[in-house]
DOBA-783506 format. One record per residue (C-alpha): residue number from 1; x, y, z. Coordinates in steps of 0.001 Angstrom, whole numbers, plus 524288, in hexadecimal, padded with zeros to 5 digits. Layout:
% residues N
<i->NUM	u->X	v->Y	w->Z> .
...
END
This chain:
% residues 424
<i->1	u->6BF28	v->5B8E5	w->52CA9> .
<i->2	u->6BC0E	v->5AB86	w->5271E> .
<i->3	u->6C615	v->5A199	w->522A1> .
<i->4	u->6CA3A	v->5A340	w->5146A> .
<i->5	u->6C2E1	v->59AF4	w->50A9C> .
<i->6	u->6CFA7	v->5945F	w->5068B> .
<i->7	u->6D247	v->58F39	w->51439> .
<i->8	u->6C3EB	v->58C75	w->516FE> .
<i->9	u->6C2F0	v->58442	w->50AA9> .
<i->10	u->6CFA2	v->57D1E	w->50DEE> .
<i->11	u->6CB86	v->578C9	w->51B83> .
<i->12	u->6BEEC	v->5729E	w->51657> .
<i->13	u->6C52D	v->56C3E	w->50A61> .
<i->14	u->6C731	v->55D78	w->50BB8> .
<i->15	u->6D241	v->55E46	w->501A9> .
<i->16	u->6D9AE	v->567FA	w->50A44> .
<i->17	u->6D9CA	v->55DB3	w->51513> .
<i->18	u->6DE98	v->55387	w->50B55> .
<i->19	u->6E9AA	v->55CEA	w->50832> .
<i->20	u->6ECB6	v->55F3C	w->51691> .
<i->21	u->6F602	v->56AB6	w->5151F> .
<i->22	u->6EBAB	v->57358	w->50EEE> .
<i->23	u->6E251	v->57252	w->51A59> .
<i->24	u->6ED65	v->57322	w->52468> .
<i->25	u->6F1D9	v->57FFC	w->51E77> .
<i->26	u->6E405	v->58573	w->51E8D> .
<i->27	u->6E255	v->58278	w->52CFE> .
<i->28	u->6EFF7	v->58790	w->53047> .
<i->29	u->6EC46	v->5947C	w->529FC> .
<i->30	u->6DF7B	v->594E4	w->53189> .
<i->31	u->6E63E	v->59221	w->53E86> .
<i->32	u->6EF64	v->59D77	w->53BB6> .
<i->33	u->6E5CA	v->5A784	w->53658> .
<i->34	u->6D7D6	v->5A357	w->53978> .
<i->35	u->6D803	v->598A7	w->543D3> .
<i->36	u->6C967	v->599D4	w->54643> .
<i->37	u->6C172	v->59F8E	w->53B43> .
<i->38	u->6B5FA	v->59CAB	w->53264> .
<i->39	u->6B6D4	v->59551	w->5257D> .
<i->40	u->6AC23	v->59505	w->51B65> .
<i->41	u->6B00E	v->58C87	w->50FE6> .
<i->42	u->6A662	v->58C59	w->504BC> .
<i->43	u->69AE9	v->58362	w->50787> .
<i->44	u->69D26	v->582CC	w->51646> .
<i->45	u->69716	v->589DC	w->521BB> .
<i->46	u->6A140	v->5928D	w->5286D> .
<i->47	u->6A901	v->58C0E	w->5334C> .
<i->48	u->6B396	v->58FCB	w->53D01> .
<i->49	u->6C0B0	v->58937	w->53A52> .
<i->50	u->6C716	v->58585	w->54743> .
<i->51	u->6D581	v->5835D	w->5445F> .
<i->52	u->6DCEA	v->584A8	w->55139> .
<i->53	u->6DF3D	v->579A3	w->55AEB> .
<i->54	u->6DA9C	v->581CA	w->5669B> .
<i->55	u->6CE08	v->5860E	w->55FE6> .
<i->56	u->6CABB	v->57827	w->55BA0> .
<i->57	u->6CC4C	v->573A1	w->569CA> .
<i->58	u->6C3E8	v->57EEA	w->56E80> .
<i->59	u->6B8BE	v->57AD1	w->56585> .
<i->60	u->6BA56	v->56C48	w->568A4> .
<i->61	u->6B99D	v->56EF9	w->5774A> .
<i->62	u->6AC69	v->575C7	w->57661> .
<i->63	u->6A2DB	v->56B73	w->571BE> .
<i->64	u->696AE	v->572A6	w->57622> .
<i->65	u->69ACB	v->57F36	w->56F3E> .
<i->66	u->69FB8	v->578C7	w->562C2> .
<i->67	u->696EA	v->56DA6	w->55E4F> .
<i->68	u->69A07	v->56274	w->5552D> .
<i->69	u->68C79	v->55EFC	w->55089> .
<i->70	u->684F1	v->56B8F	w->54DE9> .
<i->71	u->68A50	v->56C9D	w->54013> .
<i->72	u->69270	v->56353	w->537D0> .
<i->73	u->69E41	v->55E75	w->53F7C> .
<i->74	u->6A61C	v->55E19	w->532D4> .
<i->75	u->6A7A8	v->569BE	w->529B3> .
<i->76	u->69D80	v->568AE	w->51F05> .
<i->77	u->6983B	v->57153	w->51435> .
<i->78	u->68B45	v->57887	w->51520> .
<i->79	u->68560	v->56FAA	w->50AA7> .
<i->80	u->68A3E	v->5630E	w->510D2> .
<i->81	u->68532	v->5673E	w->51E2F> .
<i->82	u->677D2	v->56A29	w->5184E> .
<i->83	u->67748	v->55CE6	w->5119A> .
<i->84	u->67B49	v->5557F	w->51DF2> .
<i->85	u->670E7	v->55C98	w->525E8> .
<i->86	u->666A7	v->558FC	w->51BBC> .
<i->87	u->66ACA	v->54AB9	w->51C60> .
<i->88	u->66BBE	v->54A58	w->52B3E> .
<i->89	u->65F5A	v->55156	w->52F3C> .
<i->90	u->6661E	v->55E11	w->532B2> .
<i->91	u->67256	v->55856	w->5391B> .
<i->92	u->67F5E	v->55CCA	w->53348> .
<i->93	u->68554	v->54F3E	w->535D2> .
<i->94	u->68506	v->542D0	w->52D8A> .
<i->95	u->68992	v->53B62	w->539A0> .
<i->96	u->6881C	v->53E2B	w->54815> .
<i->97	u->6943F	v->5392F	w->54EF3> .
<i->98	u->69B4B	v->53E7D	w->55AF5> .
<i->99	u->6A16A	v->548AE	w->55205> .
<i->100	u->69426	v->54E9D	w->54EBB> .
<i->101	u->68F09	v->54E5D	w->55CB7> .
<i->102	u->68F10	v->55830	w->567CD> .
<i->103	u->68BD7	v->555CA	w->57603> .
<i->104	u->68443	v->54F91	w->57C01> .
<i->105	u->683D9	v->545D3	w->5709A> .
<i->106	u->69269	v->54636	w->56E0E> .
<i->107	u->69667	v->541B6	w->57B9A> .
<i->108	u->68B92	v->53791	w->57C73> .
<i->109	u->68F49	v->53159	w->56F76> .
<i->110	u->69DE2	v->53269	w->571F7> .
<i->111	u->69C78	v->52B50	w->57EF2> .
<i->112	u->69735	v->51F65	w->577BB> .
<i->113	u->6A482	v->51BB3	w->57209> .
<i->114	u->6AE0B	v->5243F	w->57995> .
<i->115	u->6B21C	v->51906	w->58281> .
<i->116	u->6B650	v->510D3	w->576D0> .
<i->117	u->6C075	v->51AFD	w->572EE> .
<i->118	u->6C715	v->51E8B	w->57FD4> .
<i->119	u->6D559	v->51A36	w->580D9> .
<i->120	u->6D37B	v->51001	w->58BA5> .
<i->121	u->6C8E5	v->50909	w->583CC> .
<i->122	u->6D0B9	v->50996	w->57730> .
<i->123	u->6DC26	v->50231	w->57D3B> .
<i->124	u->6D542	v->4F540	w->57AF0> .
<i->125	u->6D669	v->4F7F8	w->56C4B> .
<i->126	u->6E527	v->4FA07	w->56C57> .
<i->127	u->6E923	v->4EBF7	w->56957> .
<i->128	u->6DF40	v->4EAB9	w->55E56> .
<i->129	u->6E2E8	v->4F7E9	w->5586C> .
<i->130	u->6F134	v->4F3D5	w->55890> .
<i->131	u->6EDDA	v->4E74B	w->5513C> .
<i->132	u->6E69A	v->4EF4F	w->54706> .
<i->133	u->6F1E2	v->4F90A	w->545DE> .
<i->134	u->6FBE5	v->4EE30	w->54423> .
<i->135	u->6F369	v->4E83E	w->53987> .
<i->136	u->6F34E	v->4F4DD	w->531C1> .
<i->137	u->701FD	v->4F6DF	w->5333E> .
<i->138	u->703CC	v->4E8C1	w->52E9F> .
<i->139	u->6FB94	v->4EBBC	w->5229E> .
<i->140	u->7038D	v->4F7E4	w->51FEF> .
<i->141	u->7103D	v->4F038	w->52108> .
<i->142	u->70B00	v->4E5AC	w->517DD> .
<i->143	u->70960	v->4F005	w->50D4A> .
<i->144	u->71821	v->4F126	w->50C61> .
<i->145	u->71E61	v->4FE7B	w->50D75> .
<i->146	u->71332	v->50737	w->5094B> .
<i->147	u->704F0	v->5096E	w->50C2B> .
<i->148	u->6FAA3	v->51400	w->50D0C> .
<i->149	u->6FAFD	v->515F3	w->51BBB> .
<i->150	u->6EDE7	v->51D0B	w->51BC8> .
<i->151	u->6E657	v->512D1	w->5141B> .
<i->152	u->6ED75	v->50695	w->518AB> .
<i->153	u->6EF0B	v->50972	w->52733> .
<i->154	u->6E9E9	v->5166E	w->52C6A> .
<i->155	u->6DC07	v->51528	w->526F6> .
<i->156	u->6DA53	v->506E6	w->52AA2> .
<i->157	u->6E016	v->50577	w->5383B> .
<i->158	u->6D73C	v->50EF5	w->53FE0> .
<i->159	u->6CBBD	v->50A8A	w->5377C> .
<i->160	u->6CDAE	v->4FC70	w->53BDF> .
<i->161	u->6CEE1	v->50083	w->54A2C> .
<i->162	u->6C284	v->508CE	w->54AB7> .
<i->163	u->6BA91	v->4FEFD	w->542D5> .
<i->164	u->6BE15	v->4F471	w->54CBD> .
<i->165	u->6BA15	v->4FDB2	w->557AC> .
<i->166	u->6AD07	v->500A4	w->55109> .
<i->167	u->6AADB	v->4F27B	w->54CFD> .
<i->168	u->6AB5A	v->4F3F2	w->53E28> .
<i->169	u->6B029	v->4E764	w->53773> .
<i->170	u->6BD6C	v->4E83D	w->530C6> .
<i->171	u->6B72A	v->4E50E	w->523A4> .
<i->172	u->6AFA5	v->4F1F1	w->5246A> .
<i->173	u->6BB85	v->4FA83	w->5273E> .
<i->174	u->6BE0A	v->4FE2E	w->518E5> .
<i->175	u->6AFEE	v->502C5	w->5180F> .
<i->176	u->6B17D	v->50B08	w->5246A> .
<i->177	u->6BE16	v->5110E	w->51F40> .
<i->178	u->6B7D2	v->51451	w->51235> .
<i->179	u->6ABE5	v->51A88	w->518AC> .
<i->180	u->6B4A0	v->52281	w->521C7> .
<i->181	u->6BCB3	v->52799	w->5166B> .
<i->182	u->6B067	v->52AAF	w->50EA4> .
<i->183	u->6AB02	v->5324E	w->51A46> .
<i->184	u->6B714	v->53A26	w->51E05> .
<i->185	u->6BC42	v->53ABD	w->51016> .
<i->186	u->6AF8A	v->53F73	w->50A0C> .
<i->187	u->6B6A8	v->54AF9	w->503B3> .
<i->188	u->6C1A2	v->5425F	w->4FE4D> .
<i->189	u->6BF08	v->53CAB	w->4F0BC> .
<i->190	u->6C7DE	v->53108	w->4F3BA> .
<i->191	u->6C075	v->52D8A	w->50019> .
<i->192	u->6B24B	v->531BF	w->4FED8> .
<i->193	u->6A766	v->52916	w->4FA14> .
<i->194	u->6A5A5	v->52FCC	w->4ECE1> .
<i->195	u->6B3FF	v->52F4F	w->4E901> .
<i->196	u->6B2D5	v->53D5B	w->4E453> .
<i->197	u->6B50A	v->54B45	w->4E8E0> .
<i->198	u->6A791	v->54E61	w->4EE69> .
<i->199	u->6A3AA	v->55C63	w->4EB9A> .
<i->200	u->69523	v->55D62	w->4EE5A> .
<i->201	u->68EF6	v->55D62	w->4FBD2> .
<i->202	u->68463	v->5534B	w->4F94F> .
<i->203	u->68E10	v->54903	w->4F4A4> .
<i->204	u->6973E	v->54C12	w->4FFEB> .
<i->205	u->68CFF	v->54AA3	w->50A91> .
<i->206	u->68686	v->53EE7	w->50408> .
<i->207	u->693B2	v->5380D	w->502EA> .
<i->208	u->696B9	v->539DA	w->51159> .
<i->209	u->688EA	v->535F6	w->51533> .
<i->210	u->689E7	v->52962	w->50D2F> .
<i->211	u->69664	v->525CC	w->5149A> .
<i->212	u->68FB7	v->528A6	w->521AC> .
<i->213	u->68431	v->5200F	w->51D88> .
<i->214	u->68D56	v->514CD	w->51A2E> .
<i->215	u->69379	v->515CA	w->527AA> .
<i->216	u->685E3	v->51616	w->52DCC> .
<i->217	u->68122	v->50A29	w->5266C> .
<i->218	u->68D17	v->502A6	w->52AE3> .
<i->219	u->68C4E	v->506B7	w->5391C> .
<i->220	u->67D97	v->50530	w->539DC> .
<i->221	u->67F4A	v->4F6C8	w->536B2> .
<i->222	u->68A3A	v->4F5F8	w->540BE> .
<i->223	u->68172	v->4FC53	w->54B04> .
<i->224	u->676C8	v->4F23D	w->548D2> .
<i->225	u->680D2	v->4E75A	w->54A24> .
<i->226	u->686C3	v->4ECD8	w->556B7> .
<i->227	u->67962	v->4EEA5	w->55CE8> .
<i->228	u->6769E	v->4E045	w->55A5A> .
<i->229	u->6848F	v->4DB9A	w->55D2C> .
<i->230	u->68C26	v->4E576	w->5656D> .
<i->231	u->69AFB	v->4E3CA	w->565F7> .
<i->232	u->6A6A0	v->4EA4E	w->56C6A> .
<i->233	u->6A7F3	v->4F4F4	w->5623C> .
<i->234	u->6A4CD	v->5033A	w->55FFC> .
<i->235	u->699A4	v->4FFE3	w->556B4> .
<i->236	u->692A0	v->4F8EE	w->561E2> .
<i->237	u->6949E	v->504C3	w->56ABB> .
<i->238	u->68E77	v->50DC3	w->56094> .
<i->239	u->683A3	v->5043A	w->55CB3> .
<i->240	u->67F6D	v->50180	w->56ABA> .
<i->241	u->68374	v->50E35	w->57134> .
<i->242	u->67A30	v->517C1	w->57785> .
<i->243	u->67AE5	v->52662	w->5790F> .
<i->244	u->67230	v->52C87	w->58369> .
<i->245	u->66B53	v->51F7F	w->5852D> .
<i->246	u->667D5	v->51E1C	w->576BF> .
<i->247	u->66E42	v->51685	w->56B8D> .
<i->248	u->675F8	v->51F10	w->5622A> .
<i->249	u->66E13	v->52541	w->5573F> .
<i->250	u->67077	v->51F6E	w->549BD> .
<i->251	u->677DE	v->52B44	w->54477> .
<i->252	u->68015	v->52C71	w->550DB> .
<i->253	u->68377	v->51DE5	w->55116> .
<i->254	u->6872A	v->51DA2	w->542B2> .
<i->255	u->68F28	v->52A11	w->54460> .
<i->256	u->69654	v->5241F	w->54FF9> .
<i->257	u->69A75	v->51895	w->54784> .
<i->258	u->69E56	v->52188	w->53C46> .
<i->259	u->6A748	v->52A28	w->54460> .
<i->260	u->6ADB6	v->51E2D	w->54A87> .
<i->261	u->6AF3A	v->5178D	w->53D4A> .
<i->262	u->6B51B	v->5238B	w->53687> .
<i->263	u->6BBF9	v->52CB0	w->5400C> .
<i->264	u->6BFAC	v->52070	w->547B7> .
<i->265	u->6CA1F	v->51D18	w->53DB9> .
<i->266	u->6CB77	v->527A3	w->53340> .
<i->267	u->6D1D8	v->531FB	w->53BC4> .
<i->268	u->6DB83	v->5282A	w->54185> .
<i->269	u->6DE8A	v->5235F	w->533B8> .
<i->270	u->6E12A	v->53138	w->52F08> .
<i->271	u->6E9EF	v->5342E	w->53A9A> .
<i->272	u->6F1D8	v->527B4	w->538EB> .
<i->273	u->6F37C	v->52995	w->52A3D> .
<i->274	u->6F6F9	v->537E8	w->52C31> .
<i->275	u->70109	v->53478	w->53694> .
<i->276	u->70853	v->52B4B	w->52D8A> .
<i->277	u->7079E	v->5352E	w->5226B> .
<i->278	u->70DB1	v->53F61	w->52B72> .
<i->279	u->7185C	v->5360D	w->5301F> .
<i->280	u->71B85	v->531C4	w->5223A> .
<i->281	u->71DC1	v->54021	w->51F0A> .
<i->282	u->7255B	v->5424C	w->52BBA> .
<i->283	u->72EAD	v->536BD	w->52D46> .
<i->284	u->734CC	v->53CEA	w->53968> .
<i->285	u->7279D	v->53C40	w->5404B> .
<i->286	u->725F4	v->52DFC	w->53C4C> .
<i->287	u->733AE	v->52B2E	w->54152> .
<i->288	u->730AA	v->5316E	w->54E86> .
<i->289	u->72535	v->5284F	w->550EF> .
<i->290	u->72C64	v->51C91	w->54B74> .
<i->291	u->7376F	v->51F26	w->55525> .
<i->292	u->72EAA	v->521F7	w->560CC> .
<i->293	u->72136	v->51BD1	w->56110> .
<i->294	u->71D8C	v->52366	w->56D44> .
<i->295	u->71AF6	v->52E49	w->5634F> .
<i->296	u->70F41	v->526D6	w->55DA4> .
<i->297	u->7053C	v->52E2C	w->56620> .
<i->298	u->70B64	v->53AE9	w->56175> .
<i->299	u->70AD0	v->5363B	w->55356> .
<i->300	u->6FC50	v->53357	w->55528> .
<i->301	u->6F8FA	v->540AE	w->55ACB> .
<i->302	u->700E6	v->547AE	w->55059> .
<i->303	u->6FA99	v->53FE1	w->54567> .
<i->304	u->6ED0B	v->542FD	w->54AD7> .
<i->305	u->6F0C1	v->55179	w->54AFC> .
<i->306	u->6F748	v->550AF	w->53DAD> .
<i->307	u->6EC26	v->54A01	w->53674> .
<i->308	u->6E073	v->54F27	w->53E49> .
<i->309	u->6D70D	v->5465E	w->536B3> .
<i->310	u->6CAAF	v->54D9B	w->53B03> .
<i->311	u->6CC69	v->55AD9	w->534A4> .
<i->312	u->6C0FD	v->5620C	w->53AC0> .
<i->313	u->6B46C	v->561CA	w->54247> .
<i->314	u->6AA1C	v->56C5F	w->54285> .
<i->315	u->6A40D	v->57261	w->54EB3> .
<i->316	u->69846	v->57B6B	w->5500C> .
<i->317	u->69779	v->5864D	w->55A27> .
<i->318	u->68B7F	v->584DC	w->562E5> .
<i->319	u->68CC0	v->592DC	w->56815> .
<i->320	u->69447	v->59F57	w->56557> .
<i->321	u->6A24C	v->59D64	w->569CD> .
<i->322	u->6AFF4	v->5A2F1	w->5692F> .
<i->323	u->6BB42	v->59ADD	w->56408> .
<i->324	u->6C914	v->5A043	w->562D4> .
<i->325	u->6C3BB	v->5AE20	w->5636A> .
<i->326	u->6B9D1	v->5ABD6	w->55879> .
<i->327	u->6AB1C	v->5AC63	w->55A26> .
<i->328	u->6A492	v->59F9E	w->5564A> .
<i->329	u->695DC	v->5A095	w->5546B> .
<i->330	u->68BE2	v->59658	w->55851> .
<i->331	u->68A0F	v->58D01	w->54CE2> .
<i->332	u->69796	v->58FAC	w->54711> .
<i->333	u->69EA5	v->583F0	w->54158> .
<i->334	u->6ACE2	v->58132	w->54519> .
<i->335	u->6B6AA	v->57900	w->53D63> .
<i->336	u->6C0C3	v->572F0	w->54694> .
<i->337	u->6CD00	v->57043	w->53E8A> .
<i->338	u->6D481	v->56594	w->545A4> .
<i->339	u->6E017	v->5653C	w->53C22> .
<i->340	u->6E1AA	v->573D2	w->53E2A> .
<i->341	u->6E158	v->57244	w->54CEC> .
<i->342	u->6EB88	v->5678F	w->54B9D> .
<i->343	u->6F493	v->57076	w->543BD> .
<i->344	u->6F2D9	v->57C1B	w->54CE0> .
<i->345	u->70023	v->582A1	w->54E4C> .
<i->346	u->6FC3F	v->587C7	w->55BC3> .
<i->347	u->6FB2D	v->579C9	w->560DF> .
<i->348	u->7044A	v->5716E	w->55888> .
<i->349	u->7129A	v->57444	w->555F2> .
<i->350	u->7158E	v->5726A	w->5476E> .
<i->351	u->707B7	v->56D5C	w->544D1> .
<i->352	u->70AAD	v->569E7	w->536A1> .
<i->353	u->7153E	v->5603D	w->53AB7> .
<i->354	u->7124B	v->55215	w->53E26> .
<i->355	u->71911	v->54F67	w->54B30> .
<i->356	u->71704	v->54227	w->551B0> .
<i->357	u->71C83	v->54746	w->55E90> .
<i->358	u->7140A	v->5538D	w->55EF2> .
<i->359	u->7107D	v->556BD	w->56CE6> .
<i->360	u->7072A	v->55B8F	w->57172> .
<i->361	u->6FDCC	v->55826	w->5667E> .
<i->362	u->6F089	v->55D7D	w->56A28> .
<i->363	u->6E9F7	v->55B49	w->55D0C> .
<i->364	u->6DB4A	v->55D01	w->55B5D> .
<i->365	u->6D96A	v->551FE	w->5517B> .
<i->366	u->6D06A	v->54A3B	w->55A84> .
<i->367	u->6C86F	v->55628	w->55E23> .
<i->368	u->6C724	v->55A5D	w->56C35> .
<i->369	u->6BD58	v->55A44	w->57749> .
<i->370	u->6B07E	v->552E0	w->576F9> .
<i->371	u->6B1CA	v->54F53	w->5688D> .
<i->372	u->6BFC5	v->54A4D	w->56946> .
<i->373	u->6C16C	v->53E51	w->5607A> .
<i->374	u->6BB8E	v->5323E	w->566EF> .
<i->375	u->6C545	v->52921	w->5602F> .
<i->376	u->6D1CB	v->530B2	w->562FF> .
<i->377	u->6D76E	v->52682	w->56C6D> .
<i->378	u->6D4B2	v->51B3D	w->5630D> .
<i->379	u->6DAE2	v->522ED	w->557DA> .
<i->380	u->6E742	v->525A6	w->55FB9> .
<i->381	u->6E815	v->5177C	w->5640F> .
<i->382	u->6E6B1	v->51250	w->55624> .
<i->383	u->6F131	v->51B89	w->55118> .
<i->384	u->6FA7D	v->51860	w->55C53> .
<i->385	u->6F962	v->509C4	w->559EA> .
<i->386	u->6FAB5	v->50B29	w->54B29> .
<i->387	u->706FE	v->51385	w->54C49> .
<i->388	u->70CEF	v->50A4E	w->55668> .
<i->389	u->70B64	v->4FF05	w->54CE5> .
<i->390	u->70F66	v->50736	w->54123> .
<i->391	u->71C4B	v->50BDE	w->546EA> .
<i->392	u->71FD1	v->4FE05	w->54B21> .
<i->393	u->71FEE	v->4F9FA	w->53CD0> .
<i->394	u->72275	v->505E6	w->53455> .
<i->395	u->72FD4	v->50C6B	w->533EE> .
<i->396	u->72D39	v->51783	w->52A57> .
<i->397	u->722F0	v->51D36	w->52146> .
<i->398	u->722C6	v->5267D	w->515C2> .
<i->399	u->71819	v->52B36	w->50CB2> .
<i->400	u->71649	v->52338	w->5005A> .
<i->401	u->70DEC	v->52CD2	w->4F8C1> .
<i->402	u->70591	v->53884	w->4FC34> .
<i->403	u->6FC20	v->53709	w->5079D> .
<i->404	u->6EE61	v->53C77	w->505BB> .
<i->405	u->6E430	v->54207	w->50EFC> .
<i->406	u->6D5AB	v->540DD	w->50CF5> .
<i->407	u->6CE0E	v->54CE6	w->508DD> .
<i->408	u->6C57A	v->54FF4	w->5149D> .
<i->409	u->6C340	v->55BAA	w->51D61> .
<i->410	u->6BD7B	v->5544B	w->52908> .
<i->411	u->6C502	v->54790	w->52B43> .
<i->412	u->6D142	v->546CC	w->52307> .
<i->413	u->6DD9C	v->53EAA	w->522F9> .
<i->414	u->6E6DC	v->5376D	w->519EE> .
<i->415	u->6E0E3	v->52E44	w->50FF1> .
<i->416	u->6EDC6	v->528F6	w->50AC7> .
<i->417	u->6FB5C	v->52826	w->510FA> .
<i->418	u->7043D	v->51FF2	w->50834> .
<i->419	u->710C6	v->51BDE	w->50F43> .
<i->420	u->71CF0	v->513B5	w->50DF8> .
<i->421	u->72206	v->50DB9	w->51A86> .
<i->422	u->72D56	v->505CD	w->51FBA> .
<i->423	u->72C51	v->4FBD9	w->52AA2> .
<i->424	u->735A7	v->4F9A4	w->535FB> .
END
């Protein structure tokens, strides 16, 4: 029995993710009635919808059985997939980052920058990140008693941190933010490059490709500079790095920059904005952290679970397999729903409540296994420092208007969180 067309169409609809409740309800129903079943929305190849926490972990653990790169790593329509393959010489990917790779390439490319993102090597950044955080809280305070926390703080703080790490000049940060929002917000008329609701495949793929090309032009120039003048930054590591004794291929190098320059801030921004939105709606939760700052790590983990900025990744079965009693055939496509896993009633008590002291909190928002998020420790560190500085200054918050999420089915978070606040 396949998933009903109503639910199948909901879980692929960017507007359902902008709504939030609509997609949550669809996944809750699937977890209850059809936790692992096939969806076939109009225009898409059929795919298995993996909704339960345990099943997501099972797939993530088995990297040889469930590949990232054999088909598109992000859910895409039949027509869009065909167009991308025509553009990319048969490959289903516009970029080839760690996300699109399987072993042995994945491990070899990951090793290039892995050392930069382990906790002991990130400690040297703590003082500088705190300076940056204080600067953004100062700016917020200067606005008086109200601001858009998403646009004025949450978007800009992690952006500034990762651009310093990469080596992008501060003057280019607005450009990087705009390109990131155009890439991840390609289905959102307020964020995409056309400023319209894109309906046809050609325009959709061409719009995303034009954003990717702008990133590549920028980072190609940066690569040439860092080969001539290497510095202590991530750009120099990518520009001069070698994998298996050879310099990185052009597509792989450009893709490495793009994932660092987009996922390196956008997901942290979404989580931070979503956390304040949740606390503004739940003053008791805000009060708990304000009274006891040892709860900040718990606030961070709960906000990562709550927002789950990366909504899905796709995997492809490399052989016939069994998952949760179902027979998966070689070549089948699987949709891992991270928000569903993070609302799984079998794992989380009262999953639709925001609880800063939730413990344990074994969310799957960073993925699991070999493909676990490379930047997870930097993201946690940035959020910890920001909240430490925030709670030193801010005594209370409330919403000052209606927050809005972007319309996107892959990476999705708040795009506006208007607040009023009082200082100590």
